[in-house]
Residue, then its C-alpha position, 0 to 999 in steps of 0.5 A: m487579491v479578491w480576484l486572485a482568491g476567486g480564481v484559485s477558488a474556482l480552480a480548486l472546484v474545477l479540479w475536484l469536479g475533474l477528480w469526481w468524474g475523470r479519475g476512474g471513480f477512485w473515490r468509490a472504494d468499490q474494488v473488492l473480491p466476492a465474499q464467497p469465492e466460487p469452488l474451483p475444479h483444481w486448487p493450485g499449490v501456493a508458497v506463502l513467502i514472508p520476509a521478516r526482520n525483527e518481527a517477534d512482536s508481530l508474528p504471534h498475532t499474524l502467523p497463526s492466521l496463515f496456519q489456519q487457512q481454509y485452503p483445499g490445495v497444497w500450501d506451505i509457508w516460507l519465512v525468511d529471517d532477514q538478519s533479525e536481532d529479536g529471535t524472530a525465527g525462534v518465535a515462528m518455530a514455537l508458533a508452528q509447534q503450538f499449532g501443529a504446523t511444523a511440517r508446513l513452515h520452512i524458515l530460511t536464515g537470510a544472508a547479509l544484504p548485498a550492495g544495491w538491494s533493499g532488505k525486503l527484496w533481498a529476502l524475497e529473492q532468497g525465498w524465491q531461490a529456495i522454492q525453485t525446486q518445488e514444482h508443486y507451487t503455481y502461485i506465490l503469496l507475498t505477505d508481510a509479517d505484520i499482516c493478519h489474514a482472514p481464514d479464507s483469504l488464500r481461497q479468495l485470492v487464488t479464485q480471483a487469479e484463476t477465474q479472471q486469468l490474472g498474473l497478480v492479485s493484490w489487496m490494500v489490507r485494512l491498516r490499523c486505525v485506533s488512535w486519533w492520529d490514526r483516524l486523521l492520517i490512515p484513511a487519508f493515506v488510503f484515499f491518496f493512494q487510490k487517487l494516485y493509482p485509481f483501482p478501476w484503472v489498475n484493473d483495466p487491462a487496456h489502461p497503463t496504470a499499475a499498482a499493488a499493495g506490498g502487504c498482500i500480493l498473490l503472484a503467478r509463478p510463471v510471471l515471476a520467472q519471466l521477470g527473472g525473479f526479484g533481481s529485476l526489481r533490485g534496489a527498488l524502495i517502492d517495490d510493490c508498485t514497481l512489481a505491478q508495473r513490470v507485470k502489467g508491462l508484460g501484457v499480463r492482467i493484474w487486479l488491486g482492491l480493498t479488504r476489511t477482513t485481512y488487516s495489518v497489526r502494525p501500530y502507528g498511533t503517533l504522528a512520528s510513526v506515520w511521518a517516518m513511514v511516509t518520508r521513507t519513500a515520498f520523494t522517491q515517488l516523485g523521482y527526486s525531481p524538484w519540479w515534481l516536488l514544487g508541482t505537488v506542493l502547489g497542487m496539494g495547496i490548491i486542491y486541499l488547503w485552499p478551500p477552508v482558507g478561502l471559506l474563512w477569507g470569504l466569511v471574514w471579508g463578507n464575500p458570499w460568492l467566495a465563501g460559497v464556492n469554497a464551502l461547496t468545494w470542501g463539501l465535495m471533497s468531504f463527500l468523496y472522502g466519505h467512501t474511504l472513511r466508511w471502510y474504516e467505520l468512521p463517521p462522515v464528520w471526519g471528512s472535514t479533516l482531509p485538508l489537515a491531513a493533506g497539509l501534514y502529508t505535504l510537510m512529510t513530502l517536503d521533509s522527505a526531500r530535505r532528507y534526500w538533499q542532506g544525504q540522509g538516505s531512507a531509513w527502515k527496519g534499522r537500515v539506512y539506504p543511500k541517497g539516490r535509490r529509486g523506486s523503479 
């Protein structure tokens, strides 16, 4: 048993050394846009497209940030009211009147969800069809109703797209991180996402890795037209990364990074709320494969959970080598995690909690698989999607 524990400990350390040196430097969390975007000779038109379902509580905190964008070009807001039951459209119109932006806001009443579509993509497709005749839009900003934008976010995104000749620019916005559960789970979620899709690899046109964060995506209109609109993604539950994969597959350059100034107001706050978010798509991400699920559980166990267990084992049984190797591994893990923690203004001590967060996310993934095998489907925004819907 001691030899087995030693072997697992050595493997965990080797894996973390590999993540440190061989995963694109994902842990640096350094893919950001310049704070002061350079001026452009021409500012192209932008259509801001917002799918909104039961967002009456979020819009007063977010929609004004779009009305007050400091963008020199033409931009309009197209909000698709996706069968809301809480007066979402009325709240949006009242806000537009309050901020003198009624001419800028266009509200579309969403049609019933057809078979084979996810709600968000169907709303986006309806918005896309509505702006087809509006030739003055060069870009489309896809943003969620719970995202609050910095006054210069549109300038930054468009400048990056224009100067770097990108077809897609996306921000992993700052997620709400207030409660103890938020601090435990939200930065870990961002860290895991960066590890799964290293941003430097995403931003390298020669590398096949592609990803985007659905809360904020600037998309070139010709690229979306070449894809055939959102119908090409129909049914995808992990629509953001699927979109990025399709765009990069066209040979078009994309960019994904972090931002502090554009953020989500969606309150998680509890373990149950984060659990619901993750179980919706975790098993979809694994392609509904029991083998990938098994590999994920084993991998998470060795990489994240074993170091503290091995450290305790070494201390209890008086094995300094075992304790030392696992202490080194846990320390390296905490160090790499520290860069993401700084984005959320959390002290380094939170780095030691990553194994606990990883254990909870592993349980969420197992629960996602259980729901799939029991035929419960994926539930989101009051809709339940049938078993078997894939993300790509």
